[in-house]
Steps between C-alpha positions, in 0.01 A plus 500: 500500500824572324821309576809701416815347352313226307501645152653367176848597612468271802419204275793592275733506795369161623543353153857634487574349839367165392703508175817573702418210730455269204832606356666440835356152510626432149852601606470269805383210283793544264742514794353182646528323161872588500544374854317178420726446199813556717369250761432244226861540384623447856292188535639364171859569611429330831369187325800501271735522796314220680544273199866594472556414866322166460737426208805592703374286786461202265851547361648522849310183610626314191860614565470405863369156410783442249762604748370247756551208260 
């Protein structure tokens, strides 16, 4: 019993499709790495701003305490 359409060209086409899929995944991984890097930068900036706000709060509290005396 012969099955048509399952010759060497069919395997070549499947291999080509798989290679394209792998390349697509590689592109997605690179894009995700860029996005992760950007998110890490945002987290760092957020922490820096929190520390700055805590510093400002301390200065304001010190000034407020001195003005009450």
